[in-house]
Every structure is written in C-alpha cells, then in structure tokens.
C-alpha positions in Angstrom: 25.5 8.3 29.0 26.8 6.8 32.2 30.3 6.5 30.8 33.4 8.1 32.4 35.4 10.6 30.4 38.6 8.4 30.0 36.4 5.4 29.0 34.5 7.6 26.6 37.7 8.8 25.0 38.9 5.3 24.6 35.7 4.1 22.9 35.7 7.1 20.6 39.2 6.5 19.5 38.5 2.9 18.7 35.4 3.9 16.8 37.4 6.3 14.7 39.1 3.4 13.2 35.7 2.0 11.9 34.9 3.2 8.4 31.6 3.5 6.5 32.1 0.8 3.9 30.6 2.9 1.0 32.2 6.3 1.6 35.5 5.0 3.2 35.7 7.5 6.0 35.5 7.1 9.8 32.1 6.8 11.2 33.1 9.4 13.8 34.3 11.8 11.2 31.0 11.4 9.3 28.9 12.0 12.5 27.3 8.6 12.3 27.7 8.0 16.1 24.6 9.5 17.6 25.0 8.3 21.2 26.8 5.9 23.7 25.1 4.4 26.8 26.3 2.0 29.3 24.0 0.0 31.6 25.9 -2.4 33.8 28.3 -4.1 31.6 26.2 -3.6 28.4 27.2 -0.8 25.9 24.6 0.5 23.5 25.7 2.5 20.5 23.3 4.4 18.3 24.5 4.7 14.7 22.8 7.0 12.1 23.0 5.4 8.7 23.4 7.5 5.6 20.9 5.3 3.8 17.8 3.8 5.4 17.9 0.0 5.4 21.6 0.2 4.3 22.6 -3.4 3.1 26.1 -2.7 4.6 24.7 -2.1 8.1 25.7 -5.7 9.1 29.3 -4.8 8.1 29.3 -1.7 10.3 27.8 -3.7 13.1 30.5 -6.4 12.9 33.3 -3.9 12.5 32.2 -1.8 15.6 32.0 -5.0 17.7 35.3 -6.1 16.5 36.9 -2.8 17.3 35.6 -2.7 20.8 36.0 -6.4 21.6 38.9 -5.8 23.9 37.1 -3.4 26.3 35.6 -6.2 28.4 31.9 -5.5 27.8 29.6 -8.5 28.1 27.3 -7.2 25.5 27.7 -4.5 22.8 24.3 -3.5 21.1 24.2 -1.5 18.0 21.0 0.4 17.2 20.5 2.0 13.7 18.7 5.1 12.8 19.1 7.4 9.9 20.5 10.9 9.1 18.6 14.1 8.4 18.9 16.0 5.1 21.1 18.6 6.9 23.5 15.9 8.1 23.8 14.4 4.7 24.4 17.8 3.2 27.3 18.2 5.7 28.8 14.9 4.4 28.4 16.1 0.8 30.3 19.3 1.6 33.0 17.3 3.4 33.4 15.0 0.4 33.5 18.0 -2.0 36.3 19.6 0.1 38.4 16.4 -0.2 37.4 16.0 -3.9 35.7 12.7 -3.2 32.8 11.6 -5.3 29.4 11.6 -3.5 27.8 8.1 -3.5 24.6 8.0 -5.6 22.8 6.6 -2.5 23.1 9.9 -0.6 22.8 12.3 -3.5 20.4 15.1 -2.9 18.4 16.8 -5.7 17.7 20.4 -6.2 14.3 22.0 -6.7 15.2 23.5 -10.0 12.0 25.5 -11.1 9.7 23.9 -8.5 8.7 26.5 -5.8 7.1 24.1 -3.4 7.5 20.3 -2.9 4.8 18.9 -0.6 4.8 15.3 0.6 1.5 13.7 1.3 2.2 10.9 3.7 0.9 8.4 6.2 2.7 5.5 7.9 -0.5 3.5 7.6 -1.8 2.2 4.3 -5.3 2.3 3.1 -6.2 5.8 4.3 -6.6 7.2 0.8 -3.4 9.2 0.2 -3.7 9.0 -3.5 -7.3 10.3 -3.5 -6.2 13.1 -1.2 -3.2 14.0 -3.4 -5.6 14.2 -6.4 -8.0 16.4 -4.6 -5.2 18.7 -3.3 -3.8 19.0 -6.8 -7.1 19.9 -8.3 -7.7 22.6 -5.6 -4.2 24.0 -6.3 -4.7 23.9 -10.0 -8.1 25.5 -9.8 -6.5 28.2 -7.6 -4.2 29.2 -10.5 -1.1 27.3 -9.3 1.0 25.3 -11.7 0.8 21.9 -10.2 2.4 18.4 -10.5 2.1 15.0 -8.9 4.9 12.4 -8.5 3.4 9.0 -7.5 6.2 7.6 -5.3 4.4 4.3 -4.7 6.4 2.0 -7.0 4.7 -1.2 -6.0 1.2 0.0 -6.1 0.8 3.2 -8.1 -2.7 4.5 -8.4 -2.7 8.2 -9.4 -3.1 7.3 -13.1 -6.2 5.2 -12.1 -7.8 8.0 -10.1 -7.1 10.9 -12.5 -8.0 10.9 -16.2 -4.7 11.0 -18.0 -5.1 12.9 -21.3 -1.4 12.7 -22.4 0.9 10.0 -21.3 4.5 10.4 -20.2 7.0 10.3 -23.0 10.7 9.3 -22.9 12.8 12.0 -24.6 16.5 12.1 -25.6 19.2 12.3 -23.0 17.4 10.2 -20.5 14.8 12.8 -19.8 11.0 12.2 -19.4 8.1 14.4 -20.3 5.4 14.0 -17.7 1.8 13.1 -18.5 -1.0 15.6 -18.2 -4.4 15.4 -16.5 -6.0 18.6 -17.6 -3.4 21.2 -16.4 -1.8 18.9 -13.8 1.5 17.3 -14.7 1.8 13.6 -13.6 4.5 11.1 -13.3 4.0 7.5 -12.2 6.1 4.3 -12.7 3.2 2.6 -14.5 3.4 5.2 -17.2 6.9 3.8 -17.9 6.1 0.0 -17.7 3.3 -2.3 -18.8 3.9 -4.5 -15.6 0.8 -4.8 -13.6 2.7 -5.5 -10.4 6.3 -4.5 -9.6 8.1 -6.4 -6.9 11.4 -4.6 -6.2 13.8 -4.6 -3.3 14.1 -1.4 -1.1 17.3 0.0 -2.8 15.7 -0.3 -6.2 12.5 1.3 -5.1 14.4 4.3 -3.6 16.5 4.6 -6.8 13.4 4.5 -9.1 11.7 7.3 -7.0 14.7 9.6 -7.1 15.3 8.9 -10.8 11.6 9.8 -11.7 12.0 13.0 -9.7 15.4 14.0 -11.2 14.8 12.9 -14.9 11.3 14.3 -15.4 11.1 17.7 -17.1 8.7 19.3 -14.8 9.1 22.8 -16.1 8.1 25.7 -13.8 5.8 24.5 -11.0 4.3 26.3 -8.1 3.9 23.0 -6.3 4.8 19.3 -6.7 2.8 16.9 -4.6 4.6 13.7 -3.7 2.3 10.7 -3.2 4.4 8.7 -0.7 4.1 5.0 -0.2 2.9 4.0 3.3 5.1 2.8 6.1 8.4 3.9 7.6 10.7 1.8 5.4 13.4 2.7 2.9 11.2 4.2 0.2 9.5 7.1 2.1 12.6 7.8 4.2 14.8 8.1 1.2 12.4 10.4 -0.5 12.3 12.7 2.5 16.1 12.6 2.8 17.0 13.2 -0.9 14.2 15.2 -2.5 14.0 18.8 -1.2 10.6 18.4 0.6 9.3 21.7 2.1 6.4 20.4 4.1 4.4 17.3 4.9 0.7 16.8 4.9 -0.4 13.9 7.0 -3.4 11.8 5.9 -5.4 10.0 8.6 -8.8 8.7 9.3 -10.8 9.0 12.6 -10.0 5.6 14.0 -7.6 5.2 16.9 -5.2 2.9 15.0 -5.0 5.4 12.2 -4.2 8.2 14.7 -1.6 6.1 16.4 0.1 5.6 13.0 -0.4 9.3 12.2 1.6 10.1 15.4 4.3 7.8 14.2 4.3 9.7 10.9 4.7 12.9 12.7 7.6 11.6 14.8 9.4 10.5 11.6 8.9 13.9 10.1 10.3 15.5 13.2 13.4 13.2 13.2 14.1 14.3 9.6 13.4 18.0 10.6 10.6 18.5 8.0 7.7 20.6 9.2 4.2 19.1 9.2 1.8 21.7 7.7 -1.4 20.0 8.6 -3.7 17.0 8.6 -6.3 15.8 6.0 -8.9 13.6 7.9 -10.2 11.2 5.2 -13.3 9.0 5.6 -14.5 11.4 8.3 -18.2 11.2 7.7 -21.0 9.8 5.6 -23.3 12.3 3.9 -27.0 11.2 3.9 -28.1 11.1 0.2 -31.7 12.2 1.2 -31.2 15.1 3.7 -27.5 15.9 3.3 -26.8 15.5 7.0 -23.2 14.6 7.9 -23.0 11.4 10.0 -19.7 11.1 11.7 -18.0 7.8 11.2 -16.1 7.8 14.5 -15.6 10.0 17.5 -12.3 8.4 18.5 -10.1 11.1 17.0 -8.5 12.5 20.1 -4.9 12.9 18.8 -4.2 16.4 17.6 -1.3 15.9 15.3 -1.4 19.2 13.5 -4.1 21.7 12.3 -6.9 19.9 10.4 -6.9 21.3 6.9 -10.1 19.4 5.7 -12.4 16.5 6.6 -13.5 14.4 3.7 -16.5 12.1 3.2 -16.1 8.4 3.6 -16.7 7.8 -0.1 -15.9 10.3 -2.8 -14.8 10.2 -6.4 -11.6 12.1 -7.1 -12.8 12.8 -10.6 -15.9 14.7 -9.3 -16.0 18.4 -9.2 -14.5 19.7 -6.0 -17.9 21.2 -5.1 -19.4 17.7 -5.1 -16.7 16.5 -2.6 -16.4 19.5 -0.3 -19.0 21.9 1.0 -18.3 25.6 0.4 -16.9 26.2 3.9 -14.5 23.2 3.7 -13.3 24.1 0.1 -12.7 27.7 1.2 -10.7 26.6 4.3 -8.6 24.2 2.2 -8.1 26.7 -0.5 -6.9 29.3 2.1 -4.6 26.7 3.7 -3.0 25.9 0.4 -2.6 29.6 -0.4 -0.8 30.1 2.9 1.5 27.2 2.2 2.3 28.0 -1.4 2.6 31.8 -1.4 
C-alpha cells in the first residue's frame, strides 16, 4: 500500500464523498474501492465496478480525481475491475434495508426449478464451444437428466444450426417465452426470436438480452441448464457470470499454446468471480484415421493443466452424430461419470 495511516484516512474520507452515479451511494460504502497504492508521487486506485464496461466509469474516474485534486499527487491513476456475485448480493441487501430500488443492471436472478447451471466458456473464440455444449447436453439427456441450453452468444448464435430444432420457441402472454425443443433438450437462442441474420448490439444491450432470455424463458424443472457463453472477457460473459446463478464452469480449449494461454485467462476470470472450474474439454485434440482407427494427436504443446480433463474430442465431429460415433466407449463413460458427479 505504501501509504501512511493519516494519509490513508484523509484519502478514504475524500473518497467517501464520491458516489456511484447510478446507485447514488458512496463508493466506499458500496465497497467499490479495492485497493490504494502509492509509488513515489503517483497514487493508483483500483475500483470494482458493479457493471462490467460501465458507461459511467468515466464519471467515476473524473469525480475521484476531482475529490483528490488537493492532495498534491502528480498523477492519480484509476484502474477498473468488477465485483463478484457475492459483493453484488451484499449491495442488494444494503439497498433493500434502506428501501432503495435495485438497479436493473445489477439484478441477480434465481435458479427457480433449475438444479444446476453450468457455463461452458473460453476467452478464445473458435474453439468449438457450441459443439461441445451440444455434446454435453446430449450426454446429460441420454443419462436421464432433464436438460436445457441457453445460447448466450447474441452476435453469433449457433446452437440452432448445430442441433435439429423440432419445435421453435414461442412467445407466450405476460412476456414469457416457451423454449424450443431438440428431442428432449430445451433450447433458447436469440435467433429463435428474430429473423435478423446478424445482430450488432452494444455491450449493455447484449448483457440485457442474455439476462432477459434467461429470466423470461419458462424452463420448467431442469436438472441442468448449459450456458453457451460468447468468447472473450468483455461485458457479455462477465455479466452472465455475475447475474445468473452459475454453479460451475467448464472450460473449452484446444491443444495449441495460444488456446491454453487463453484458457488460463478464462480460469483467472472464473477465480476472480469466485465460480469453481469443474474441468476442461479439450476439443480438436486428435484426428482419427478413417482406415485403421488410430488416433493421431494434433499437437503435443498442451502443457498447461487448467483443471481435470473431462474429455478429448476429435478434430472434426458432427454434433448431430450419435455419441458413440464421436466418443469411444472409455471417453463416453468418463464424461458420463464426470457429469453425474457434477449434477447429482
């Protein structure tokens, strides 16, 4: 910290006069000040935002620098992070005690009749998350679990392309949505609700759409709901992990060094949000010889052990195939047992 006690008290007092523009309470009272650090005559303040990519962060930055302008620092740096679900829950309780309305942006949703919410995620795009989600859902459904999928990729939804949709989603009265069906799997995706081939939305709208699809869909009683998260570490996936009651994360990676580096970044974000990583699905792991059936490893660069490997999948597979055509018996049994451990 490198800040003397009397100086720290003075800074904290001045910061207590800075309010979150949306909630209207002090950033110190809301627990938004994560740390203070002084190096020479430079003061660095880490602030945890209630909303990732908050459009009002520039206002908070300006107000903090204005409040501390008389302390004589040559430079005041503001670094922004984001709050965990537990920290947001504490704010909601605080607002409830003072009878203040909770802003929609930090509203958290309940599980209702969903026993397990599992996010399938990677900070890197192109690793085949949607195909993996489809496979996981089929294994869970074949195991007797009532299963659902929420495609959280607003800009590039693909679940409805991968899975055969037998019954499309239907808008009901009272702003509720009946999910589509792929055999016994309930499916919800934004392309079920619009004819647009490509949606270009800003971050806050993306986050709002994901949360609305989760909260307005009548899922019924599910043993597991798989969330197909968009790639990256931007507003969309962070908001999902903050506001939807995710129990565990499954990371999807490929054997290449770049993918593993991004997988490590994915795990760090999960740890920052205090959501346990259950395991890793290694996609595009090998090529199966069509003549002899031998498995040819695509790469041997996978040296990063992020979490237990639940399954290794072939480089090319059709998610509509029977599971037996995708996984050998040993791999299928291992994945089935892993899901059973996670869901029971």
